[in-house]
LOFI-448118 format. One line per 10 residues: number of its first residue (from 0); their letters; for each residue x negated, y, z negated of C-alpha. Coordinates in steps of 0.2 Angstrom, whole numbers, m for minus. Each point is the difference from the previous one (the first is absolute). Layout:
BEGIN
NUM	a	X Y Z ~ ...
//
This chain:
BEGIN
0	maadsepese	m865 816 m329 ~ 15 11 m1 ~ 7 m8 16 ~ m3 m17 m6 ~ 9 3 m17 ~ 15 8 8 ~ 10 m17 3 ~ m4 m5 m18 ~ 8 16 m6 ~ 16 m3 8
10	vfeitdftta	11 m9 m12 ~ 18 m4 5 ~ 13 m1 m15 ~ 15 m10 4 ~ 16 4 m9 ~ 13 m14 0 ~ 17 9 1 ~ 10 m17 1 ~ m1 m4 m18 ~ 18 m6 m4
20	sewerfiskv	10 8 m14 ~ 11 m9 m12 ~ 15 4 10 ~ m8 m6 16 ~ m5 m16 m8 ~ 18 m3 m6 ~ 7 3 18 ~ m13 m12 6 ~ 5 m13 m12 ~ 19 2 5
30	eevlndwkli	m5 m3 18 ~ m11 m15 m4 ~ 15 m8 m9 ~ 12 3 14 ~ m13 m7 12 ~ m2 m16 m11 ~ 18 m3 0 ~ 1 3 19 ~ 14 13 m1 ~ m7 9 15
40	gnslgrplek	11 4 15 ~ 18 m3 3 ~ 8 m17 m2 ~ 19 0 4 ~ 10 m14 m8 ~ 17 m7 3 ~ 15 10 m5 ~ 5 m2 m18 ~ 14 m12 m3 ~ 14 3 m12
50	gvftsgtwee	m5 m4 m18 ~ m18 m5 4 ~ m7 12 m13 ~ 8 m11 m14 ~ m1 m17 8 ~ m17 2 8 ~ m17 m2 m8 ~ m10 15 m6 ~ m19 m1 m2 ~ m13 12 m6
60	ksdeisfadf	m19 2 0 ~ m10 11 m12 ~ m17 8 m1 ~ m8 13 m11 ~ m9 16 5 ~ m6 15 m10 ~ 0 19 2 ~ m15 5 m10 ~ 3 m9 m17 ~ 19 m1 3
70	kfsvthhylv	6 m17 5 ~ 14 m3 12 ~ 8 m16 6 ~ 5 m2 18 ~ 14 m13 4 ~ 7 m5 16 ~ 19 m6 m1 ~ 7 m9 15 ~ 14 m11 6 ~ m6 m16 7
80	qettdkegkd	7 m2 18 ~ m5 m10 15 ~ m11 9 12 ~ 7 5 17 ~ m7 m3 17 ~ m9 16 5 ~ m3 m5 18 ~ 7 13 13 ~ 3 13 m14 ~ m16 10 1
90	eiledaipqs	7 14 9 ~ 15 1 m12 ~ m12 0 m15 ~ m9 15 6 ~ 14 11 m1 ~ 11 m9 m13 ~ 3 8 m17 ~ m7 m10 m15 ~ 11 m14 m6 ~ 3 9 m17
100	mqdllcmnnd	8 15 9 ~ 12 m12 9 ~ 4 m9 m16 ~ 6 17 m8 ~ 15 m1 11 ~ 4 m19 m2 ~ 17 m2 m9 ~ m1 m19 m3 ~ m8 1 m17 ~ 7 15 m9
110	fpprahclvr	0 m1 m19 ~ m9 m17 m2 ~ 4 m8 m17 ~ m18 m6 m3 ~ m15 9 8 ~ m14 13 m4 ~ 7 17 m3 ~ m8 7 16 ~ 8 m13 10 ~ 17 5 m7
120	wyglrefvvi	m3 18 3 ~ m8 0 17 ~ 5 m17 7 ~ m19 m4 4 ~ m6 m18 4 ~ m18 4 m3 ~ m10 14 m10 ~ m16 3 m10 ~ 0 8 m18 ~ m14 9 m8
130	apaahsdavl	3 1 m19 ~ m11 3 m16 ~ m7 m16 m5 ~ 3 2 m19 ~ 19 0 m5 ~ m3 15 m11 ~ m9 11 13 ~ 10 12 11 ~ m3 13 14 ~ 9 15 m8
140	seskcnllls	m8 16 8 ~ 6 7 16 ~ m18 2 7 ~ m4 m18 m3 ~ 16 m5 8 ~ m4 10 16 ~ m18 m6 0 ~ 6 m18 0 ~ 12 4 14 ~ m13 8 10
150	svsialgntg	m11 m16 m2 ~ 14 m11 5 ~ 3 11 16 ~ m18 0 5 ~ m2 m19 m3 ~ 16 m4 11 ~ m7 12 14 ~ m17 m8 0 ~ 6 m18 0 ~ 15 1 11
160	cqvplfvqih	10 m9 m13 ~ 19 1 2 ~ 5 m8 m16 ~ 8 13 m12 ~ m12 5 m14 ~ 7 6 m17 ~ m8 8 m15 ~ 8 m2 m17 ~ 0 16 m10 ~ 6 5 m18
170	hkwrrmyvge	3 m13 m13 ~ 4 m18 6 ~ 17 m1 m8 ~ 6 14 11 ~ m4 m10 16 ~ m5 16 10 ~ m9 m3 17 ~ m5 11 14 ~ m7 m7 16 ~ m3 1 18
180	cqgpgvrtdf	1 m10 16 ~ m9 4 16 ~ 3 m6 18 ~ m5 6 18 ~ 5 18 m1 ~ 12 m2 m14 ~ 0 1 m19 ~ 12 m4 m14 ~ m1 9 m17 ~ 7 m9 m15
190	emvhlrkvpn	6 12 m13 ~ 9 m3 m17 ~ 10 10 m13 ~ 4 m7 m17 ~ 10 9 m14 ~ 8 m6 m16 ~ 16 10 3 ~ 10 1 17 ~ 2 19 5 ~ 18 4 2
200	qythlsglld	m1 5 18 ~ m7 m17 5 ~ 13 m11 m9 ~ 10 m1 17 ~ m4 m5 17 ~ 1 17 7 ~ m14 6 m11 ~ m11 m14 5 ~ 3 3 19 ~ m5 18 m3
210	ifkskigcpl	m17 m6 m7 ~ m2 m12 15 ~ 4 13 13 ~ m12 12 m8 ~ m14 m12 m1 ~ 1 m6 18 ~ 2 18 7 ~ 7 m6 16 ~ m1 14 14 ~ 15 m8 9
220	tplppvsiai	18 5 m1 ~ 11 m9 m3 ~ m10 m11 m12 ~ m1 m18 7 ~ 12 m12 m10 ~ m6 m6 m17 ~ 4 m18 m6 ~ 4 m2 m18 ~ 0 m16 m11 ~ 8 2 m17
230	rftyvlqdwq	m1 m13 m14 ~ 10 3 m16 ~ m4 m11 m15 ~ 14 m4 m13 ~ m4 m9 m16 ~ 13 m11 m8 ~ m4 m2 m19 ~ 17 m3 m8 ~ 5 m19 0 ~ 15 3 m12
240	qyfwpqqppd	11 m13 9 ~ m14 m13 0 ~ m7 m7 m16 ~ m16 m10 0 ~ 5 m18 m3 ~ m16 m4 m11 ~ 4 2 m18 ~ m14 m1 m13 ~ 0 m17 m9 ~ 9 m2 m16
250	idalvggevg	m15 m1 m13 ~ 11 m8 m13 ~ 6 m15 11 ~ m10 m16 m2 ~ 5 m10 15 ~ 11 8 14 ~ 2 0 19 ~ 3 19 2 ~ m10 10 13 ~ m18 1 m4
260	glefgklpfg	5 m12 m15 ~ m10 m6 m14 ~ 2 m19 3 ~ m15 m9 m6 ~ m10 m8 14 ~ 6 12 13 ~ m8 17 5 ~ 11 15 2 ~ 1 9 16 ~ 5 17 7
270	acedpisdld	m2 19 m3 ~ 7 8 m16 ~ 4 16 10 ~ 6 3 17 ~ m16 m1 11 ~ 7 11 14 ~ 1 18 m6 ~ 4 10 16 ~ 6 m2 18 ~ m4 14 13
280	piqaphwsvr	14 0 12 ~ m2 13 14 ~ 15 9 9 ~ m5 1 18 ~ 5 m8 17 ~ m12 m14 m6 ~ 1 m6 m18 ~ m14 m9 m9 ~ m2 m5 m17 ~ m15 m1 m12
290	vrkadnpqcl	0 m9 m16 ~ m9 8 m14 ~ m6 m13 m12 ~ 0 3 m19 ~ m18 1 m6 ~ m5 m16 m9 ~ 18 m6 m5 ~ 0 m10 m16 ~ 2 m19 5 ~ 2 m14 m12
300	lgdfvteffk	m11 m13 7 ~ m14 12 3 ~ 1 6 m18 ~ 1 m17 m7 ~ m16 m6 9 ~ m9 17 m3 ~ 3 m1 m19 ~ m5 m18 m1 ~ m16 5 10 ~ m4 13 m13
310	icrrkestde	m2 m13 m14 ~ m16 m6 10 ~ m9 16 m6 ~ 4 m2 m18 ~ m14 m6 m11 ~ 9 m4 m17 ~ 1 m18 m5 ~ 17 m8 m6 ~ m6 1 m18 ~ m3 19 2
320	ilgrstfeee	17 3 8 ~ 10 m10 m13 ~ m10 2 m15 ~ m8 m15 m10 ~ m1 m16 10 ~ 15 m12 m1 ~ m12 m14 3 ~ m10 4 m16 ~ 10 m13 m11 ~ 5 m11 14
330	greiaditha	m11 m14 m7 ~ m19 m2 3 ~ 1 m7 18 ~ m5 16 9 ~ m13 5 m13 ~ m8 m17 0 ~ 2 m11 15 ~ m9 m14 m8 ~ 14 m2 m13 ~ 12 m1 15
340	lsklteptpv	m10 m14 7 ~ 2 m10 m16 ~ 19 0 3 ~ m3 m15 12 ~ m3 m11 m15 ~ 14 6 m11 ~ 17 m9 0 ~ 11 5 15 ~ 11 15 m5 ~ 18 m3 m3
350	pihklsvsnm	9 2 17 ~ 13 14 2 ~ 14 m7 11 ~ 8 17 5 ~ m7 17 4 ~ 10 15 m4 ~ m3 19 2 ~ m1 1 m19 ~ m13 m13 m1 ~ m10 8 13
360	vhtakkkirk	m1 17 m8 ~ 2 m3 m19 ~ m19 m1 m3 ~ m4 16 10 ~ 14 10 m8 ~ m5 m6 m18 ~ m18 6 3 ~ 6 17 8 ~ 11 4 m14 ~ m14 m2 m12
370	hrgieespln	m9 15 8 ~ 15 10 7 ~ 18 2 m4 ~ 13 m8 12 ~ 5 17 6 ~ m18 4 5 ~ m1 m16 12 ~ m2 6 18 ~ 12 m13 6 ~ 17 m3 m9
380	ndvlntillf	5 m18 m2 ~ 14 1 13 ~ m12 5 14 ~ m14 m12 m6 ~ 12 m15 0 ~ 7 5 17 ~ m17 0 7 ~ m6 m16 m8 ~ 15 m9 6 ~ m3 6 17
390	lfpdaasekp	m18 m5 m1 ~ 3 m17 m9 ~ 17 m6 6 ~ m3 m17 m8 ~ 1 8 m17 ~ 19 1 2 ~ 1 m18 4 ~ 9 m12 m13 ~ m9 m15 6 ~ m17 m5 m7
400	ldgttsvdns	m14 5 11 ~ m11 m12 10 ~ m13 2 12 ~ 12 m3 15 ~ 12 14 m3 ~ m11 14 m6 ~ m7 5 17 ~ 12 12 8 ~ 6 m8 17 ~ 15 11 2
410	nppsesedyn	m9 9 14 ~ m9 m13 10 ~ m15 6 10 ~ 5 7 17 ~ m9 0 16 ~ 6 17 4 ~ m12 14 4 ~ 6 11 m15 ~ m3 m14 m13 ~ m18 m3 6
420	lynqfksaps	m5 18 m1 ~ m8 m5 m17 ~ m14 m8 10 ~ m4 16 9 ~ 2 11 m16 ~ m8 m12 m12 ~ 15 2 m11 ~ 11 m14 m6 ~ 16 m9 8 ~ 16 11 m1
430	dsltyklalc	8 m14 m11 ~ m15 m2 m12 ~ m1 5 m18 ~ m14 12 4 ~ 10 10 13 ~ 15 1 m12 ~ m12 6 m14 ~ m7 14 11 ~ 18 6 4 ~ 5 0 m18
440	lcminfyhgg	m16 9 m6 ~ 3 13 14 ~ 18 2 m6 ~ m5 2 m18 ~ m13 12 4 ~ 12 11 9 ~ 16 m1 m11 ~ m5 m8 m17 ~ m14 7 m10 ~ m13 3 14
450	lkgvahlwqe	m18 m6 m5 ~ 6 m6 m17 ~ 14 m10 7 ~ m12 m8 12 ~ m12 m5 m14 ~ 14 m6 m11 ~ 7 m12 14 ~ m18 m6 4 ~ m3 m5 m18 ~ 17 m9 m1
460	fvlemrfrwe	m5 m9 16 ~ m17 m5 m7 ~ 8 m7 m16 ~ 13 m9 11 ~ m15 m8 10 ~ m8 m6 m17 ~ 17 m6 m6 ~ 2 m11 16 ~ m18 m6 m1 ~ 2 m6 m18
470	nnflipglts	17 m8 2 ~ m3 m8 17 ~ 13 10 10 ~ m5 3 18 ~ 1 17 7 ~ 14 3 12 ~ m2 9 17 ~ m17 m8 4 ~ m3 m14 13 ~ m8 m15 m7
480	gppdlrccll	m18 m4 5 ~ m17 9 m1 ~ m1 19 1 ~ 4 7 17 ~ m15 10 5 ~ 11 10 12 ~ 9 9 m14 ~ m6 13 m13 ~ m11 m5 m14 ~ 13 2 m13
490	hqklqmlncc	12 m12 9 ~ m15 m12 1 ~ m3 1 m19 ~ 18 m4 m3 ~ m1 m15 11 ~ m15 m6 m9 ~ 9 2 m16 ~ 14 m11 7 ~ m12 m13 5 ~ m7 0 m18
500	ierkkardeg	18 m2 m7 ~ 4 m14 12 ~ m16 m10 m5 ~ 3 4 m19 ~ 18 m5 1 ~ m4 m17 9 ~ m14 m3 m13 ~ 11 4 m15 ~ 14 m11 7 ~ m12 m15 3
510	knvtntypgd	1 0 19 ~ m14 m3 12 ~ m6 18 3 ~ m14 m6 11 ~ 11 m2 16 ~ 11 15 m1 ~ m1 6 18 ~ m3 m15 10 ~ 15 m10 m8 ~ 2 m12 m14
520	agkaadqlgp	m3 m19 0 ~ 19 m4 1 ~ 2 9 17 ~ m16 m9 7 ~ 7 m17 m6 ~ 17 4 8 ~ m9 2 17 ~ m11 m16 m2 ~ 14 m13 m5 ~ 6 m10 m15
530	dhrkdtdkek	m16 m10 m3 ~ m10 16 m2 ~ 14 9 m9 ~ m2 m12 m15 ~ m19 3 m1 ~ 2 18 1 ~ 14 1 m13 ~ m11 m10 m11 ~ m14 11 3 ~ 11 16 m3
540	gevgkswdsw	4 m7 m17 ~ m18 m3 m5 ~ m4 17 6 ~ 13 8 m11 ~ m5 m11 m15 ~ m19 3 1 ~ 3 19 3 ~ 9 2 m16 ~ m13 m10 m10 ~ m14 10 8
550	sdsdeeffec	9 17 m4 ~ m2 m4 m18 ~ m17 m8 0 ~ m16 10 m4 ~ m12 m13 6 ~ 5 2 18 ~ 3 18 1 ~ m11 8 13 ~ 6 18 0 ~ m14 7 m10
560	lsdteelkgn	m14 m8 9 ~ m10 11 12 ~ m3 m6 18 ~ m18 m5 m4 ~ 4 m10 m15 ~ 14 m9 10 ~ m12 m4 14 ~ m13 m7 m13 ~ 13 m10 m8 ~ 6 m7 16
570	gqesgkkggp	m18 m5 5 ~ m4 m9 m17 ~ 17 m10 0 ~ m2 m6 17 ~ m18 m5 m3 ~ 6 m10 m15 ~ 14 m8 9 ~ m11 m7 14 ~ 3 m3 18 ~ 14 m5 11
580	kemanlkpeg	1 m17 m7 ~ 3 6 m17 ~ 13 13 6 ~ 9 m13 10 ~ 5 m8 m17 ~ 9 16 m6 ~ 19 1 0 ~ 6 11 14 ~ 8 16 m5 ~ 9 15 8
590	rlhqhgkltl	6 m8 16 ~ 13 9 11 ~ 3 m12 13 ~ m9 m12 12 ~ m8 7 15 ~ 8 m10 15 ~ m10 m15 4 ~ m18 6 m5 ~ m10 m11 m12 ~ m16 3 m10
600	lhngeplyip	m15 m4 10 ~ m9 m11 m14 ~ 14 m10 m8 ~ 14 1 12 ~ 13 7 m12 ~ 13 12 6 ~ m5 18 0 ~ 11 11 m10 ~ 2 19 1 ~ m3 8 m17
610	vtqepapmte	10 13 m10 ~ m11 15 2 ~ m1 18 m7 ~ 6 14 10 ~ m13 14 4 ~ 1 14 m12 ~ 11 14 8 ~ m9 17 2 ~ 5 18 1 ~ m9 12 12
620	dlleeqsevl	m10 8 m15 ~ m6 m17 m6 ~ m5 m5 17 ~ m10 16 2 ~ m8 m4 m17 ~ m5 m17 5 ~ m7 6 17 ~ m11 13 m10 ~ m6 m14 m11 ~ m4 m12 14
630	aklgtsaega	m9 15 10 ~ m11 4 m15 ~ m7 m18 0 ~ m11 5 15 ~ m6 m10 14 ~ m13 m10 m8 ~ 1 m19 0 ~ 4 0 m19 ~ 13 13 2 ~ 8 m9 15
640	hlrarmqsac	0 m16 m10 ~ 8 8 m15 ~ 13 8 11 ~ 4 m17 8 ~ 3 m7 m18 ~ 11 14 m5 ~ 11 m2 16 ~ 1 m19 m2 ~ 9 0 m16 ~ 16 m6 9
650	llsdmesfka	m9 m13 10 ~ m8 m7 m16 ~ 17 m1 m8 ~ 7 m9 15 ~ m14 m13 0 ~ 3 m3 m18 ~ 18 m3 3 ~ m4 m12 15 ~ m12 m10 m10 ~ 13 m2 m14
660	anpgciledf	13 m6 12 ~ m11 m11 10 ~ m13 m9 m11 ~ m15 m7 10 ~ 2 13 13 ~ m15 8 9 ~ m3 17 8 ~ 5 m7 18 ~ 17 m5 m8 ~ 3 18 m6
670	vrwysprdyi	m6 8 16 ~ 13 m11 10 ~ 14 8 m10 ~ m7 17 m4 ~ m8 5 17 ~ 3 m14 13 ~ m10 9 13 ~ m16 m3 m10 ~ 3 m19 2 ~ m5 m5 17
680	eeevidekgd	6 m17 6 ~ m5 m10 15 ~ 4 m17 8 ~ m15 m12 m1 ~ m1 m19 4 ~ m6 m11 m15 ~ m10 m16 0 ~ 16 m10 4 ~ 4 10 15 ~ 15 9 m8
690	vilkgelsar	3 18 2 ~ 0 9 m17 ~ 1 18 m6 ~ m16 6 m8 ~ 0 17 m9 ~ m13 12 m7 ~ m1 17 m7 ~ m2 15 11 ~ m17 9 3 ~ 4 14 m13
700	mkipsnmwve	4 m13 m13 ~ m17 m8 2 ~ m10 16 m3 ~ m11 m2 m15 ~ 6 8 m16 ~ 17 2 8 ~ 13 8 m12 ~ 12 m14 3 ~ m12 m13 m5 ~ m6 9 m15
710	awetakpipa	18 3 m6 ~ 4 m18 3 ~ m14 m6 m11 ~ 5 13 m13 ~ 19 m4 0 ~ 7 m11 m14 ~ 16 m11 3 ~ 12 12 m10 ~ 18 2 6 ~ 6 18 3
720	rrqrrlfddt	11 0 m16 ~ m16 m2 m11 ~ m12 12 10 ~ m4 17 m5 ~ 13 11 9 ~ m6 9 16 ~ 14 13 m4 ~ 0 5 m18 ~ 18 7 m1 ~ m2 6 m18
730	reaekvlhyl	m15 10 3 ~ 7 7 17 ~ 17 4 m7 ~ m8 10 m15 ~ m11 9 13 ~ 15 5 10 ~ 10 6 m15 ~ m16 10 m6 ~ m1 8 17 ~ 18 5 0
740	afqkpadlar	0 6 m18 ~ m14 12 3 ~ 7 8 17 ~ 2 18 m1 ~ 16 8 8 ~ m12 7 13 ~ m7 m17 4 ~ 17 m8 0 ~ 6 14 12 ~ m15 m3 12
750	hllpcvihaa	5 m19 0 ~ 18 3 4 ~ m1 15 12 ~ m1 m12 15 ~ 16 m8 m6 ~ 9 17 m2 ~ m6 6 17 ~ 6 m17 7 ~ 17 3 m8 ~ 1 18 7
760	vlkvkeeetl	m4 m6 18 ~ 14 m13 m1 ~ 12 13 m7 ~ m3 12 14 ~ 1 m14 13 ~ 16 m5 m7 ~ 7 18 0 ~ m7 3 18 ~ 10 m15 7 ~ 16 9 m6
770	enissvkkii	m5 16 10 ~ m10 m7 15 ~ m12 14 2 ~ m13 m5 13 ~ m13 13 m6 ~ 1 m7 m18 ~ m3 m18 6 ~ m17 5 8 ~ m5 9 m17 ~ 5 m15 m10
780	kqiishsskv	m11 m11 11 ~ m14 13 m2 ~ 2 m1 m19 ~ m1 m19 m1 ~ m16 0 11 ~ m8 14 m11 ~ 5 m8 m16 ~ m6 m17 5 ~ m17 7 3 ~ m1 11 m16
790	lhfpnpedkk	7 m13 m12 ~ m11 m14 4 ~ m15 9 m7 ~ m2 m4 m19 ~ 0 19 m5 ~ 8 10 13 ~ m3 19 0 ~ 13 11 m8 ~ 1 11 15 ~ 4 m14 11
800	leeiihqitn	14 m6 m12 ~ 7 17 0 ~ 1 1 19 ~ 10 m17 0 ~ 12 7 m14 ~ 2 17 10 ~ 4 m10 16 ~ 13 m10 m9 ~ 8 16 m7 ~ 0 8 17
810	veaiiarars	10 m15 7 ~ 12 1 m14 ~ 3 19 3 ~ 3 m4 19 ~ 13 m13 m4 ~ 8 12 m13 ~ 0 14 13 ~ 9 m12 13 ~ 13 m4 m13 ~ 2 19 m4
820	lkakfgtekc	3 4 18 ~ 12 m14 4 ~ 10 6 m15 ~ 0 18 6 ~ 5 m5 18 ~ 12 m13 m6 ~ m6 m14 12 ~ 9 m13 m10 ~ 17 9 1 ~ 0 1 19
830	eqeeekedle	14 m10 7 ~ m5 1 19 ~ m15 m11 4 ~ m7 12 13 ~ 0 14 m13 ~ m8 m10 m13 ~ m14 m6 11 ~ m3 18 6 ~ m1 6 m18 ~ m12 m14 m6
840	rfvsclleqp	m11 4 15 ~ 0 18 m5 ~ m4 m4 m18 ~ m14 m12 5 ~ m8 14 11 ~ 1 13 m14 ~ m11 m12 m11 ~ m13 m2 13 ~ m1 16 10 ~ m3 18 m6
850	evlvtgagrg	15 7 9 ~ 14 m9 9 ~ 11 7 14 ~ 19 m1 m4 ~ 8 m9 15 ~ 15 11 6 ~ m6 14 m12 ~ 15 6 m10 ~ 12 m11 9 ~ m9 m17 m3
860	hagriihklf	4 m12 m15 ~ m15 6 m10 ~ 3 19 5 ~ 18 m1 m6 ~ m6 m7 m17 ~ m14 13 m2 ~ 13 14 4 ~ 12 m6 m13 ~ m14 m2 m13 ~ m4 19 3
870	vnaqrltess	18 5 m1 ~ 2 m10 m17 ~ m16 8 m7 ~ 6 17 5 ~ 17 m1 m8 ~ m8 m7 m16 ~ m12 14 0 ~ 11 15 4 ~ 16 m5 m7 ~ 4 7 m17
880	deaaamappe	15 m12 m3 ~ m6 m16 m9 ~ 15 m10 6 ~ m5 4 17 ~ m18 m6 m3 ~ 7 m16 m8 ~ 12 m4 15 ~ m2 m17 8 ~ m13 1 14 ~ 12 m8 13
890	eelkragcpe	12 15 m2 ~ m14 13 1 ~ m6 m9 16 ~ 17 1 8 ~ 1 19 m4 ~ m17 2 7 ~ 4 m9 16 ~ 11 14 9 ~ m11 13 8 ~ 14 13 0
900	errhnsvsdf	2 m2 m19 ~ m19 2 m2 ~ 0 16 10 ~ 13 8 m11 ~ m9 m7 m16 ~ m11 13 m9 ~ m12 m14 m5 ~ m12 m5 15 ~ m3 m18 4 ~ m19 3 m2
910	papagrelil	m11 10 m13 ~ m12 13 6 ~ m14 m7 10 ~ m15 m4 m11 ~ m11 3 15 ~ 1 8 17 ~ m12 m4 14 ~ 0 9 17 ~ m11 m2 16 ~ 0 13 13
920	rttvprpapy	m7 m3 17 ~ m2 9 17 ~ m12 2 15 ~ m5 17 4 ~ m15 9 9 ~ m11 8 m12 ~ m7 13 m3 ~ 4 7 18 ~ 15 m2 11 ~ m12 m8 13
930	skalpqrmys	m8 m12 m12 ~ 3 m19 0 ~ 16 m5 m9 ~ m6 m10 m15 ~ 9 m9 m15 ~ 4 10 m16 ~ 7 m8 m16 ~ 4 6 m17 ~ 5 m12 m15 ~ 9 7 m16
940	vltkedfrla	5 m8 m16 ~ 11 8 m13 ~ 3 m7 m17 ~ 4 8 m17 ~ m19 1 m5 ~ m9 0 17 ~ 0 9 16 ~ m12 m5 14 ~ m2 6 18 ~ m12 m10 11
950	gafssdtsff	m2 7 18 ~ m10 m6 15 ~ m1 15 13 ~ m9 m3 16 ~ m8 13 12 ~ m8 0 17 ~ m19 5 m2 ~ m3 1 19 ~ 14 12 5 ~ 4 12 m14
//
C-alpha cells in the first residue's frame, strides 16, 4: 500500500518566474510600437539637399502607451522622401553607421527657419519622441529620467531599431530632451543643458570649444579639425524714416476719398498700424531675412465686417433700442391691416410730383422728436440726409417721378464674374439698393452710433418704403419684374414691394394693369398693322374707362370674396346664362389682338388673344408656405382634387378672359391657343374626296373629371380687368411693410451679411489686382468657394461665418504687409528696371517664405538697403543730438556708405545680436584611440534670457 501511494504523494509545485513587471511591460509596449511602424534595421536615404527641411513635407504618427498608470504619447516624426534602390548595397549596410549619425555632419540644412526643435538642434530627418500624454504632466526626478533612458536603450537593443529615440523630461515649455541612437557596434547619446542665464565663461566661442573638447575626450593629439557654423541674429525695430502710409479715417468727414475713407457705398481697406514689426537681418557670408509679422494688426475691412457680424447676436428689437416705437402713431395701417385694405375704395391720394430729402424724413423726425430730443438722435441730419441721398438718388431730381425713371439703370447689369458673385453668395447685385443699404448700415455701425444708428437708419428706411407705397413712387436700384430668388430674402421683399407699387400706380392712373410684363395693347397693335391698331386702340380706351368706373363700384368689387364664394358665384352665373349659344350673343371684351389666321371652331369667327392677368409674383418664403400647405393636403383623392383647384387659379382666370374675348368659343379653341400640343390635328379625306384637317383633344384632356374640363365649365366670360385679382398688391404690400417694420437689427444683419461679405470679397479682389500676389489669388478663390457653400443655407452657422470673415481679414493683412515691405524697400523709387525687379521678387518671397536668402549678401540690392536701415536705426538710437536724429535719410545713407568712416565711427552699424547660434562638428575615435572614428556635434544658442547646449556624442561599443 505504501508503495502504491508513493506516486500520489509526489506533488510538483511550479513557480513562474516570467511574470512581467510594469517596467518590462513598458519596454515591451515600446518595442511593439517600433515594430508596428516598421522602424527595424537600417534604411539609408539620399543625401539631404539644401533647404529640404523647410521646403519638404514632414509627417508624423502617434500612439499611446502607459507605464503603470502614467500615460505617454509616442510620436514618429519623419521627412517624406523617395525610397532609394537598395540592390547591391547589402554589404555596405552591414557596416554602415545609422543614417541619423551621418546627418549629424551634414551642413546643407543648418539653422532651418521652420522645423521641429530637434531638427534644428541635431539636423535629423527622422526620430521618435516619448513624452507625457497630458500637457500638465512632467518627468521631473532624476531616477525616473534614468529609468526611461534605460527602457529606451533596452528597446533599441532588442529591436535593432536605428532611428533616434528621445524622451521629453521636465516641464514641456523647457523643451528638454534626452535620447539615444544605436547601430551595429556604435551608439550616440543625445544630451542637453538649459539655463536661464548664460554663464560668463561660455559667452564666447573659446568657452564653448572647451566644453566640446572636454565632452568628446579625444585621445588623439593634435585634435582633428572642428568645423564651426555661426549665425548671429539682429533685430531691426526702429522704422523712424518710414511712416506707415495708412492713417485712421477722419471720423468727422461725411464723404471723402482719403485712404480707408468714409465714402458711403465703399468699404475701407488697409491696416491702421504697420503690419511688419521686425526684420531679422543676419551678418554672415550668407545673409537671410525673416519677416516677423505683427500679431493681429488692426485692419479696417476686417473690423468693419466683424463689427457688423456682432449685430447678429444682439436680441434687442428696434423699439427697445430707440425707446417707444416711431410707428405707434403712424396711422392704423400696421395695427389693423383690414383698414389698409379699405384704402382701395377710397379716393386716389393727391399725387406728390417731387421727392426731396425733407419729404422723406420729416415724418420720422417728427415722431422721434416726440420721444427724444434732437441731440439724442443717433444720427444727425447731415449724416442721415447724405445716406438717404445715396440710397435714393431720385430724391434729388427736380423732375416729377414716373415709373420709367425711378429704376436705377446707372450701372447696367454686367456679365463679368465679379458682378455675378451675388448668384453664388445669395446676396444682391452690386448696383442694387439692398447692396448699398448693407454698406451704409455697416458704415453707420462702425462710425455713427453703433447699434442705435443702425436701428435709426432702418426705421427711416421703412418709413421711406411706406411713403413710396402710399404715394406711388417706385423704389430705385431694383430691377423690374418678379422677385429674383437667387438673391437674399430682403432683396426679394423689396422687389415684391416694387411690384405692388407698379400695379397700384397703374391702377390709380387708370392704365391697364393686367398686362404689365408682357407688353401693352399699343405695342401689340404696332406689330400687327394699321387695321388691328384701330381695334386695339379702341379697346384700350374701353379698358381705361371701364376700369375707372369699376374702381368706384361696390357691386362688382371682388376683393372681399373668398375663393369658395367666388367659385360658387361663377357656377351659379354660368348656369343662369346658359350654353354656348347664349354666350355667343355676348359682346366681346378684353381683346389684346387677333391670333394669326386661327378661327373659332363653331362659328368661324377670328380667334382673339385675351388680355390676361399675370401670375402673382412670389418670394421664397411665400413659396415655402405654399408648398407646406399643398403638402398638408395629403395624397388622398380629395386632397389631390383640392390641390389641383388651388393650383388652377391662374388657369381659371385665363379661361374667363378667353371666354370674354371670344364669345361662342369652346374648350378646343382655348387649348389651341393655350396649349397647342394638346390639340392634335391630322389630315383626313371627307365625303367629297377633299383633304381636310381634323383635330381633337389629346388623351390627357379626355380623362374623366379632368381639371381643364372642370375649370372650363366653371369659368364665366369675365374680362381680366373685372376679375378678382390673382395678385392682391394692397395686401402683399402691407405684408411686406409689416415684415420690414418688425425686423430686429439682428435679423436685418443676418439678411444683409451675404451682401457685406460679397462687398468685402470684391474689395480684396480690387486691392489684390494692384499688388498681384499669387498666393492671395488662391486664397480669394477658396473664400469664394467656401462662402458660396455656406451662404446658400437659410441659417448658416456662426462658426462658419466667422471662418469666412477671418479668411478675408487674413487676405487684407497679407496685402497690407506687401505694401509695407514695398514702402520699406523702396521698390517704387528704383530707377533701374533690373534692381526694381530684384527687389519686387525679394519682397514677394518674404511674404510667402519663412526665410529668404539675400542674393549677393550685403553687396546685393536688398542687402545694401538692409545695411542702411540698420545704420539709420543705430544712429537714431545712440545719437544724443536731436538734429542728427532728424537729418534727411539720404544724407545719413551717404555717410554710412564709406567703410573707412564707419570703422572710425564709434557707433557700430549693427546693434548687439539678439541671438547667437553655433554648431560645432568633428569626427574622432571615441572612447579609445583605436575605436572607430564617429561624428560628434554640439549646438548652442545664446540669448538674453536663454542658454541651451544640445550635444550628440557618438562612441564605439565594439572597440573601447
